[in-house]
C-alpha positions in Angstrom: -2.9 6.5 -22.8 -6.3 7.6 -21.5 -7.4 4.3 -20.0 -5.8 2.9 -16.9 -6.6 -0.3 -15.0 -7.1 0.6 -11.3 -7.8 -2.8 -9.9 -7.7 -6.4 -11.0 -11.3 -6.8 -9.9 -14.7 -5.1 -10.1 -15.1 -2.3 -7.5 -18.0 -0.4 -5.9 -16.6 2.9 -7.0 -13.7 5.4 -7.5 -14.1 8.4 -5.3 -11.1 10.6 -6.3 -8.3 10.8 -8.8 -5.2 12.9 -8.2 -2.7 13.9 -10.9 0.6 15.0 -9.3 -1.1 15.2 -6.0 -3.9 17.5 -7.1 -7.5 16.6 -7.6 -8.2 15.8 -11.3 -11.2 16.5 -13.4 -12.2 15.0 -16.7 -12.2 11.4 -15.7 -14.7 8.6 -15.3 -14.5 5.1 -13.9 -16.2 1.8 -14.8 -16.1 -1.9 -14.2 -15.1 -3.7 -17.4 -13.2 -6.8 -18.5 -9.6 -7.2 -19.5 -8.5 -9.0 -22.7 -8.9 -12.4 -20.9 -12.4 -11.7 -19.8 -11.5 -11.1 -16.1 -13.3 -8.2 -14.3 -11.2 -5.0 -13.8 -11.9 -1.5 -12.6 -10.9 1.2 -15.2 -10.2 4.9 -14.8 -10.5 6.8 -18.1 -9.4 10.4 -18.8 -11.0 12.7 -21.4 -7.4 13.6 -22.5 -4.2 11.7 -21.8 -2.1 12.8 -18.9 1.6 13.8 -19.5 4.2 11.0 -19.6 5.7 12.0 -16.3 2.4 12.7 -14.4 1.9 10.7 -11.2 -1.7 9.3 -11.1 -3.4 8.1 -7.9 -7.0 6.9 -7.8 -8.8 6.2 -4.5 -11.7 3.8 -4.5 -13.6 1.2 -2.5 -15.3 -2.1 -2.4 -14.2 -5.3 -4.2 -17.2 -7.0 -5.7 -17.8 -10.7 -5.7 -16.9 -12.1 -9.1 -20.2 -14.2 -9.4 -22.8 -12.2 -7.4 -21.5 -8.7 -7.9 -22.1 -7.9 -4.2 -19.5 -6.0 -2.2 -17.3 -8.5 -0.2 -17.1 -7.5 3.4 -17.5 -10.8 5.2 -14.1 -12.1 6.2 -15.0 -15.6 4.8 -15.7 -14.1 1.4 -12.4 -12.2 1.5 -10.4 -15.3 2.5 -12.1 -17.3 -0.2 -11.4 -14.6 -2.8 -7.7 -14.4 -1.7 -7.3 -18.2 -2.0 -9.4 -19.0 -5.0 -9.2 -16.0 -7.2 -6.0 -14.1 -6.3 -3.7 -17.1 -5.5 -5.5 -19.7 -7.8 -5.7 -22.1 -4.8 -8.6 -24.5 -5.6 -11.0 -24.0 -2.7 -14.8 -24.1 -2.8 -16.6 -21.0 -1.4 -18.7 -23.4 0.6 -15.6 -24.6 2.5 -15.8 -21.4 4.5 -19.6 -21.5 5.2 -19.3 -22.1 9.0 -16.9 -19.1 9.3 -19.1 -17.0 7.0 -22.2 -17.7 9.3 -20.2 -17.0 12.4 -19.1 -13.6 11.0 -22.7 -12.8 9.8 -24.2 -13.6 13.2 -21.6 -11.5 15.0 -21.8 -8.7 12.5 -18.1 -8.8 11.6 -17.3 -6.9 8.4 -13.9 -5.9 7.0 -12.4 -3.7 4.4 -8.8 -2.9 3.3 -6.1 -3.6 0.8 -3.9 -6.6 0.4 -0.1 -6.3 0.7 1.1 -8.4 -2.3 4.6 -8.9 -0.7 3.1 -11.2 2.0 2.4 -14.9 1.7 -1.1 -16.3 1.4 -0.6 -17.9 4.8 0.4 -14.7 6.5 -2.3 -12.7 4.9 -4.9 -15.3 5.9 -3.7 -15.2 9.5 -3.6 -11.4 9.5 -7.2 -11.1 8.3 -8.4 -13.6 10.9 -6.3 -12.0 13.7 -7.9 -8.6 12.9 -11.5 -10.0 13.4 -10.8 -12.2 16.4 -10.6 -15.4 14.4 -7.9 -18.1 13.8 -6.8 -19.4 10.5 -5.3 -22.9 10.0 -4.8 -24.6 6.6 -5.4 -28.0 8.3 -8.6 -26.9 10.0 -11.9 -28.0 8.6 -13.3 -24.8 7.1 -9.9 -23.1 7.3 -11.0 -20.4 9.8 -13.1 -20.0 12.9 -14.1 -17.1 15.1 -12.1 -17.7 18.4 -13.2 -19.3 20.7 -16.0 -21.3 19.1 -17.8 -18.6 17.2 -21.5 -17.9 17.8 -22.1 -21.4 19.3 -19.8 -20.7 22.3 -18.2 -24.1 21.9 -15.4 -25.0 19.5 -15.3 -28.6 18.3 -12.7 -29.9 15.9 -11.5 -33.4 14.9 -7.8 -33.5 15.3 -5.7 -35.8 13.2 -3.9 -38.2 15.6 -0.6 -37.6 13.7 -0.4 -34.0 14.9 1.0 -33.0 18.3 -1.6 -31.1 20.3 -0.8 -28.5 22.9 -3.1 -25.9 24.5 -2.3 -22.9 26.7 -4.6 -20.3 28.4 -4.2 -17.4 30.8 -7.9 -17.0 31.5 -9.4 -19.0 34.4 -12.9 -18.9 32.8 -12.0 -20.9 29.7 -12.9 -24.6 30.0 -11.5 -27.1 27.6 -12.9 -30.6 27.2 -10.6 -32.7 25.1 -11.7 -36.2 24.2 
């Protein structure tokens, strides 16, 4: 009753713990492993809180499961969402182009994931928040819109899909071959 799992991943840190809405003392945090060997973030109290106490911990920074670095690049977050949270078999390298675009443009993100949403809607929401587009049929899954750091977006489109484009900006030029 003194040890609580705060997150299902390793974290950069826990900044504050509240008990019944008031700042608590006598606690520590650590990154550890659960009984299956997966990384978790733990909050441990010196003495157990009462059964009816409401506990809230505030922390930051999900860490990459292999490198231990904080994940702030949108490509790393998308990969983690698909590969680790949803168990969708996707190689981290599949998002390399999107990762480079975000690095070159200095795009970083932070936040929490709403577990009531689908993987598709979460992926689209993450991309929309950084000026990118997500498509499960796109090579690389995501791209900064339009065209990322190169200024030109080139995709191979499967002939079985219907293609439509629309724009309201006169300065955008599309060359579709």
